[in-house]
N, C-alpha and C positions, 0 to 999 in steps of 0.2 A: 897714595897711588894702591888701585886694586891691582890684584891677584888674578890673569888669565888665560884659563885654557882653551887649546883652540885646538879641535879635531877636523883632520885633513881627512876627511873617504872618498877621495876623488880615485880609488881604489880599493871600495869599497868600504864594508864591517862588518866584523862579529864579534860575539860575545870574549871567546877566545885571543881577537888578535888583540882589541882592546887588554889584555890581561896583559896580553907581550907588549903592549908600549906600557903600560905601567910600571910590568918589573924593569923595562929598558931604561923606566927615569928613574928608579932607583928603588923603587916598593921593595925591600926582601922579602924572597916567594915563603920562606922561614915564617914572617911575619903575618902574609897573606893565607897562609897556612894554616896560624894560632886563632885568625880573628875567623876564618871558614872550623875550625874545630866549635868553637864556640856553637855552631848546627848541631845539630843529633846526627848527622848523615854520614855511612862510613860506607866502607869497600871500593874506596878511590883514592888517589895520591898522587900530588902535584908534581910535574915537571917541567920545570925550564931550559930550555938550549938556545944557542947560537943557530943561526938558517940565514942562508943569503938567496934572494926576491930580487930575479931578473938582475942580479950586480949588487944588487942594496944588502946587507948586513942589518940582520933585525932579529927582535926577540921571540920565540916560539915557547908559550905557555900550554902542557899538552895534560890534560885529566887522564889519566887511567888511570879506566874501572873494573874492577878483581871480578871478573866473571866467576860467576859463582858453580857451572857445571864443572869446569876445568880445573879449577884452581890457582888458574894464573890471568897474568893481565894481561889486556887488549886493551888497544887505543881505536877511535874511532873516526872517520870523517864527520866531521859537521853538516858538508855539503849536500850529505844524502839522508832526503827525510824519508827516506823507503822503508826503515822499519825498524826494528826498537834494541838489534842490539843484543836481546834476552833480557832488556830490564824491562820490568813490567814500568809502565806507563805512570803518573800519580793522576789527581784529583786535584785542585785547587783547593778545598776544605779541609786537606793533611797535609796541602805544602805554605798555605795559611799559619795549621796548628805549629807545625815542624819552626817556622817564623818565632812564632807568636812567643812561645816558651825558650827561647832560644839564646845564650845571652851576649847578643848583638850590642852594642850602641846603639839607643831608643832612634837614634834619626835615620839607621841603616837600616833599622828593620823594618820601623815605617816604607821609608821608601821601597825594599826588598817587597813585600806586603803587595805597595801599591802599584809595582811593576808587576809582577802575578797577577793583578787585577786586571789591570790595564790588556797582559795578552788574553788573560782568559774570556773579556769582554771579547777581544780583537774576533780569536779563534771563535767561539761560541756565533758570532754576526755569521762567519764563512759557513759554521755546519748548522746552524738554524737551531739552537737549544741554549743554555743557558748557561753562564760562566761556569758556575760549580757542578756542570753535571757535564763539562767537558774533559776528554779522556787528555788530558799531556802527553802526545806518546814520546815525540823528541825531548819535547822541553820540559816535559816530566822528568827524563832521565838524571841521571845522576849528573852528566858532567853539564848541563846544561844547565842546573840550580847552584852550584858551583861556579858556573859561567856569569850566570845574573849575578847573584847574593856577592863574586868573588869583585864583578867589574864595580857594584855598586859601595863596596867596603873601600876599594881601593881611590875609585873616585873623592869619595869622602876623606879618605890622606891626601891629598894634594891641599885639598882645604882654599879651595877656587873661589875667589869674588861673584868671578862670572866666566860661564862656558860659551865659545862661539864654536858652531858649525857650518863646515862651508856646505855647500848642494851635496846630497846623497847621490852617489853611484851604485844606481842598481842592479846593472851588471846586464846579460842578455842570454839566448836563449833558455832551454826548459828547465826543470827542476823534476823527478819523481817523487813522486811523493806515496804514502801509504794508497791514496787515492786512487792513481793515476798519475800521467804525466802534465803539467800547466809550466804556461809559459811567466817569466819572469816579469815581476815580481810574483810569485805566487800570493795567493789572497789576502795570509795573515799579514803577511813585510806589507802589502800596498793598502790596510787599516792599518798599522802603525805610525803611517808615514805621511798619514791625510794632515792637509795642510803641511806642511814642510818642501821645499824646494828640491825636485828630484830629476836623474834624465834617467836613460838607460845606456850602457855604453858598454862595451866588451861581450863575449861567449859564453859565460856562467854567470849561475848566480853570486854577486858581489856583496850583495847587501843579505844577512841572514835573519830574521826575528829577532833575536838576543841582540845583535849590532843595531838592528833599528830601534827594539825597545831602550836600549841602555840608553842612545847618541840623543833620542829625543825628549829622552825622561830628565838630560842635564842641558840639554841645549837653550840657553834664553833665546837666541839670535841668528840669523844666518846669510853665509855669505863667504867674500874674502876675507885674508887675516885683520884682524880691528888691530891698528895704531898700538905696536908694545915691543918691548925688547924683549926677544928673545933668550930664556936663561939656558933655558934645555930642552933637546928634543928626545920623543921616545917613538920610534918604532917597535910593533908590534906583526907579526908575520900570522897570513894564512893559511890555510895545507895547501894549495895548487900555488907551482911555479909556473906563473903565465911572462912569454916571453915580451910579451908587446908594455905590458904596466906594471912592473911590481906589486902582486899582490899582498899589500901592506897598508897598515891602516897606522897612520902619523899622528903625535899629539904632541902639542906645543907647549909651553907653559912660559909664561913670563911676565912682567906686569907691563900696566896701562901707560902709557906714556902722551902725556897729556902733552909733552912739546912738539910731536909728531900727530898730536892727537887730533889738532887740529887743522891737517894737513889736509882737507875737502872738504868743502862747504858747498851750498847752492847758494847760486845768486837768484831771487825768482824778483822779474819786472812788469811792472805793466804802463801804458802813458795814461793819464785821463786828459780830455780837454770840452767836457762836456758837465763838469760840477760843480757846484759852487765850493771857493775856495778856502771856505770857514770848515767846510763839513771835512774837510782834510787834517787842519786842525793836530785832532784830540790823536789821529788815525797812529802816529808815529808810540805813541806811549802803546796803545791800543797793542801794537805789532811788535814791543816788545817784551807784551805782557804773554804773548801769546808763545813766546820762546826766542823769540828773533834776536841775534845777537848785536844785529845792526841795521838802520832803518834810514833811509835819507831821501829828501827829495831833489831831484833837477829841473829847473825852469827848462824849456826844447819850444821847438817853432815846430808845427806841426800841418801837416794841408790844411786846403784853405785859408793858408796863413792867420791863424790861430796858435792864441799860445798855448803850452800844454804844461802838464806836470811829468815828469819821467819819474815813479815811484820804483825803488832800488828793496830788496831786502837778504840778507846776509844769514842765511839758518844753516842747520845742523839738519842732513837729510831726514830723521823722525819725527822734526817739527812743521814738514813740508803741508802737509794737508791742513795742519792746524792756521798754519799763516795763508794760504787757499782760499781756506773757506772764509776767512776775517777779510781778504783784497775784495772777494765778491761779493761780500754781506756787506759792505762799508764803504762800497768805490764803485761804479759804472762802467768798470771793466767788463768786458765780452772775453779775456782770454788772460792768463798770466803763462809766461816764459819761465824759462829754469833751465839753468848750464850749473854745470859741474867746475867748480875752479879749485885751484891745487893752492895752498898759499904757505909759508914760510912764517911760526911764530917763536917770539919768545916766552921761554921759562916766564910765567907770571904768578908772584904771590904779595897779597897784603901786607906790609908790617906796618904792626901801633906804633905810635915815638907820642913821646908826652913832650910838652912847647905848653908856654905860660898860658896860654887860650886852651886847657885843654888835651885828650888824647887826640890824634888825627892817623887816620889811616895814610900811610904812603905805597903806591903800586907801585912795586920794583920787577923791571924785566930782564931774564938773564939769558946770558948763550951761552953753556957751555963753563958755567956757573961765572962768569963774569960779569957784571951789573951794566949794563948799559942803558938804564933808561931807570929810573926813581919822578916819580909825579904824588905830590899830595894828592888825594881823593877830596872831589871837587865838593862833593854833597857834606863831607864832615866841617872842609874847612867852612863852609858860607854856615851850616849851623854855628858853628865857635862863633864865626865874626858876629853871626845876631845877636844869639846870645850874651856875649859881651860889649858888645855897639864899637869893636872896632874895623876899621875895614878890612874887606876879603884880603886884599895884597899883602896885609901884615900876616896874618895868619900862614897865608901862602909859604911865606919868606919863612917865618918861625918853622913852620914843619919839615922845611925840607934843610932848614940849619941844621933841626934835630937830628932826622933822618943823616945827614953829611956829620955830627958827631958823634954819633951813638958809637958804642963800640960794637964791630961783628968780627 
């Protein structure tokens, strides 16, 4: 059972919102600060507090930067791209060297460097320069480096098997940058979300470059939450408190649930009335080979009194293209219909049992821990029957008896 992390970015995402959600999930702030301490970056401190966003309680992580001029610290809002808050930005080679010489875990170090390089490419494309020449104003500032590296550290701590993300809400309105006012999404963010489902809703910038960078670097797929048993939810707050929608990033952590994982399947169908029947013979095996869960033929009567065949294929959505391609290539159909069906599935596993004819697998179906079905695997029984020269039904009965008699 895999561990899934789902990002709900329907109200936006930023580096600090992600840190807040991770702390809310139980990542100790001290542990995060200790890991970040392995990077030779000084002049800041982390603080976490509980805040309300449109009536929802959330964790807010702030990076307080100690200012050089007054000897005191101040906090600045990440939504303002316009100036540098008195901290010189940095160039990519400097950030890369700082991370490379750090004591961070190797995978965290590599991913952090890769993220800054991707950001450098995005900024370089916007300003018509090369990534090593890009001057990271906002993102080279201490707080953004802490956001990005801290985000990578925290997501590594979650030890997920896969990350899934909702479509990303860019927000709306305009953003003030050092070069003037631009519409949301600002150019670098637009580059970072290329190829990813996005939409714009709201009156301010809801997805910042650091948010776009961290989520797209981890998410393997986008869409609604996958079938999972949610174990805990972390809610991280952004700087603003908007009334229409809580300015929070939610991170759901849970385990893959195969019991409901098969809850939605595609049914692909087409009819054939003008193809030699023997050409259809091998088709079912080929469909199963292309990822179909099941495939079957139904005899039907079509127009002009023609006998025909309805081909039905059940499949997970990610196998749709391969199955459609096969149907178009191997049959004479001009179209393939599809529909999404819901189904309820028993938790299934194959249990090996010892019989006088060798080891046989028995497929067991359970619901809520209770066994409702036990069927010997047909191929195993057939193979044993041929090898031992005994009737298939004897092997079948022996496997069932062995399963029922086995201590469980």
